[in-house]
Structure formats: C-alpha cells, structure tokens
VEXMISE-569708 format. One record per atom (N, C-alpha, C): residue in one letter; y, z, x. Coordinates in steps of 0.2 Angstrom, whole numbers, plus 5000, padded with zeros to 4 digits. Last residue first. Layout:
residues N
AYZX...
***
This chain:
residues 202
K560155565455K559755595449K560255635445K560655405460K560855475460K560455505454V559855295471V560055305464V560155385463V560455245486V560055295482V560255305475P560555115498P560755145492P560255185489I560855125515I560255115510I560455145503E562055145520E561655075522E561055065517G562655265520G562755215514G562455155515R562355355529R562855315531R563055265525E561255415522E561855455523E562455415525I560355315524I560555335518I561155375518A560155325538A560455265535A560655275528Q559655455539Q560355445542Q560655375539V558455435533V558855475530V559555465533I557855345543I557955325536I558455365532S557755425554S558155365554S558355335547E556955525549E557655545551E558055475551I555755455548I556055485542I556755495544V555555435562V555655375557V555955395551A555355565567A555955525569A556055465565D554355655565D554755635559D555355595561E553755685577E553355655572E553755625566G555255705584G554555695586G554255655580L556555735580L556455705587L555755685589P556455805568P556755735569P556755705575D555355885560D555455875568D555755805569Y555156015549Y555455955550Y555555945558E553656105545E554356105548E554556025550A552656165533A552756105537A553556105539K552356265524K552556285530K552756225535M551756205513M552456225512M552756255519N550756065513N550856125517N551556145517S549355975505S550055985507S550156055511G548155955498G548255925504G549055935507F548056035487F548255965486F548455935493L547756165493L547256125489L547356055488R549056195498R548456175503R547856135499A549656235486A549956175490A549356145495L549056355484L549056295479L549156225482S549456425495S548756415493S548656355489Q550856425492Q550556395498Q549856375498W550856495481W551056425481W550856395487F550356625485F550056595480F550256515480F551256665495F550556655497F550256615491A552456675488A552456625493A551756605495Q552156785480Q552256715477Q552256655482L552056875490L551456865485L551556795482S553256885496S552756865499S552156845495G554656835485G554256885488G553656845491R555656755481R555156775476R554656825479L556556725491L556856725485L556356765480E555756725503E556356755503E556656765496K554656645499K554556715501K555256755501V555256525497V554956555491V554856635493L555756495510L556256505504L555956535498E554656485517E555156535519E555556545513Y554056375511Y553656435511Y554156495512S554956275515S554856295507S554556355507T555856325529T555356285526T555256315519E557656295532E557056345531E556556305527G558656215532G558556245539G557956295538T558956125522T559156205521T559056235528E558655995525E559256015522E559456085522R557356005531R557955975535R558655995532D556656065521D556756105528D557356075532I556755965512I557056025511I557156075517L555955875519L556655865519L557055925516K554655925518K554955915525K555755905524I554555925504I554455985508I554755985515L554555785502L555055825499L555055895503L553455745508L554055725511L554655765508F552555795499F552555825506F553155805509G552855725488G552855795487G552955825494Q552455595492Q553155605490Q553355685490T551055615493T551555595499T552255615498R550755635480R550655685485R551055675491T552055575469T551455575472T551355635477L552955645455L552955635462L552255625464K552955695442K552855625443K552755605450K553455825443K552755815442K552555745443L554855805444L554455825450L553755815449D555155775431D555255725436D554855745442S554955895424S554555835422S554655785427A555755985431A555055995432A554655925430F557155985431F556855945435F556055945435Q557656075420Q558056015422Q557655965426D556756175419D556956135413D557256075415K556856225432K556256195429K556356155423L558156275433L557956215437L557256185435E558056375424E558556325422E558356255427R557156465430R557056435423R557456375422E557856495441E557256455442E557056425435T558956565436T559056505439T558456465440Q558156675431Q558556635426Q558756565430K557756725443K557256705438K557556655433I558956765449I558456715452I558056685447F559456865440F559756805441F559356745444K558456965442K558556935435K558956865436R558656995455R557956965453R558056935446Q559957055454Q559756995458Q559156955456A559657155446A560157105443A560057045447K558957235454K558657215448K559057155445K559857265464K559257225466K558957195460S561557255462S560957285460S560357235461K562657175467K562457235470K561757255468I563157015469I562757055464I562457115468K563556925478K564056965474K563757005469G562556875484G562956915488G563456955484I562056795474I561656855475I562156905480S562956685475S562956725469S562556795471D562556635488D563256655487D563356705481N561256595485N561456645491N562156675490V561456505475V561056565474V561256615479F562156405482F562456435476F562056505475E561256365492E561856395494E562256435488L560256315484L560056375488L560756405490Q560856205478Q560656265474Q560556325478I560956125489I561556145485I561456205481A559656105493A560156135498A560756165494A559156035482A558856105483A559356145488M559955925482M560055965477M559756035478R559255865493R560055885494R560155935488A558055845488A558155895494A558855915495Y558255755478Y558055825476Y558155875482P558655645486P559155675481P558955745479Y557455615492Y557955635496Y558555675491V556455545485V556455625485V557055655488R556655405485R556455445478R556655515479I556855375498I557355365493I557255405486I555555405502I556155445504I556755435500D554855305496D554655375495D555255415496R555355185503R555455195495R555355265493R555055215516R555755215514R555855225507L553655205515L553955275517L554755275515K553555075512K553355125507K553655195509L554055015523L554455005517L554155055511Y553155055533Y553855075533Y554155065527R551954995528R551955065528R552655085529K552354855530K552154885523K552254955523L552554855544L553154845539L552954865532R551254875548R551754925550R552354915545E550654755543E550454825540E550954875542A551254665550A551354655543A551154725540A550854695563A551554705562A551654705554E549454655561E549654725562E550354745561P549554515559P549354565554P549554635555D550954425563D550454465566D550254515560F551054255557F551354325557F550754375559E551354105566E550854155562E551054225563G553054055567G552354065569G551954105565F554153965557F553954025560F553254025562V555553855556V554853855557V554553925561D556853805546D556553855550D555853855551V557653655546V557153695543V556853745548A559153565542A558753605547A558253645543P559153405534P559353475534P558853515539L559353255543L558953295538L559253365539Y560253105544Y560253175546Y559853215541M559652945549M559952985544M559853065547M559652775553M559652845556M560052885551P558552635553P559052675550P559052745552I558152535567I557952585562I558552625559T557752385572T558352415570T558152465565D556752345587D556752365580D557452395578G556752335600G556952275597G556952285589D556552465604D556052415606D556152355601L557652525593L557152545597L556652495598V559252555588V558852495590V558352525595V559852645574V559652645581V559152585582A561152665562A560552645564A560452645572Q562052715548Q561952715555Q561252695556T562552605535T562252665537T562152665545V563152535520V563252535528V562952605530K562652425508K562752495510K562752495518P563152315495P562952325502P563052405504V562452305480V562952335483V562852345491S561452275470S561652225475S562352245478D560852365462D561552355461D561852295466I559552345468I559652335461I560352325459Q559652375481Q559452305479Q559652295472C560052505481C560552455483C560352385481Y558852565475Y559452565471Y559952515474V557952535486V557852505479V558552505475L558552625495L558552555496L558452515490E558352745489E559052725490E559052645491P556952755489P557352755483P558052725483L556652745504L556452695499L556852695492S556852835513S557452805511S557252755506V555552885516V556052925514V556652895511V554952755520V554652795514V555252845511L555652735532L555652685526L555452715520V555352835540V556052825538V556052785532F554052805542F554252875539F554952865536L554052685548L553652695542L553952755538Y554752715560Y554952665555Y554652675548I553752805566I554452825564I554752775559F552752705568F552652765563F553352795561S553252625577S553052595570S552952655565S553452705588S554052675585S553852645578K552052735591K552552785589K553152755585R550852625584R551352635589R551852695586M549252665579M549852645577M550352665582
***
C-alpha cells in the first residue's frame, strides 16, 4: 500500500463518525485539507502525546529504594526533633537541680512520661526506621543514642541497650555523616526543613 493511501485511510477512519454526521444532517462542513499526489486529504490537529523509551530496571530499583527511604525518614524525623527538644529540656532542668538524687528522680520521671506518650508508636517502627531514628537523633542532638543513654542513665544502662540493639541489627553508636554515607538522608531532611516535603506532625 502506498504511503499516501495509508494516510488517507487512517484519516478516513478517524473522521468517519463526523463524516456520517454531516451526511445525516446534510450540512456542509468546511475543513482544512492538503492535496497529496492529486488526492485531497482532510487535515486535522491531534493532541500531543508524550512517548517514553523503555525504563531502565536499575533506575527503577534506585527510585524505589529512594522513595522507601524518604517514606521512612518522614515517619521518624518528628521523633528525632522531639528527642532534641526533650534533651534540651532535661539538661536545662537538671542544671537547676542541685541534688544528684533529685536529678536521677527527675530523669526517671521524664523517662516514664516519654514511654507513656511514645512507646506504642515507637514499637511499630521497622528495624530500618529504628536505625534511621538513631542516626537522626545524632544529627539533631550532636550525640549518639549510646552517649545520651550513658550520660543520662549511666554506663550499665548504655551497655545493656547497646547489646539489645546489636541483637536486632542496629547500633546505638552509629554516627551521622551528612557528607558521606548519609548524604541522601541529609538531602531529604533538608527538603523537609524547607517545607518541600510535608510531614505529619506527631
């Protein structure tokens, strides 16, 4: 079949309902046309269509991992921010309490209140989310989770929780490296802080 004949057939099929409608109503219809090899062919404008090539499987997998990481960070970042706020509150309060015994009592009371408020939510975190939370706490406070527990509850408590964390494949001594291995995490957190990624407030 000649190319011109194929084009004519295609246009005829596309415009067939309108041609039939014109014949039924017997109303002349004026349209643009082009003459090709002696044939008068109706001309019409079709909407633009985006055509994409085959998607790279490796790129798709990287995108999938990135979206999962972003989802996990959105979930745990508010807790890291609250940890920083609470730490500042505890440190300010302890500074005003002279008795060591009263300080320990205040810390335990604060710990109980935090457990009552957040324990059920934190237990629902996945291992990956828990590890990200440890990293982000270091980012927000400037201290690893291990250092914080050691500072507030003592070396024995820090050792116990670190040992437990290691059993679940985590590490309370993990440090945040925004210019190295945690660069992608840092870019997502900065996007959250700029308001580009919405976060549901806890």
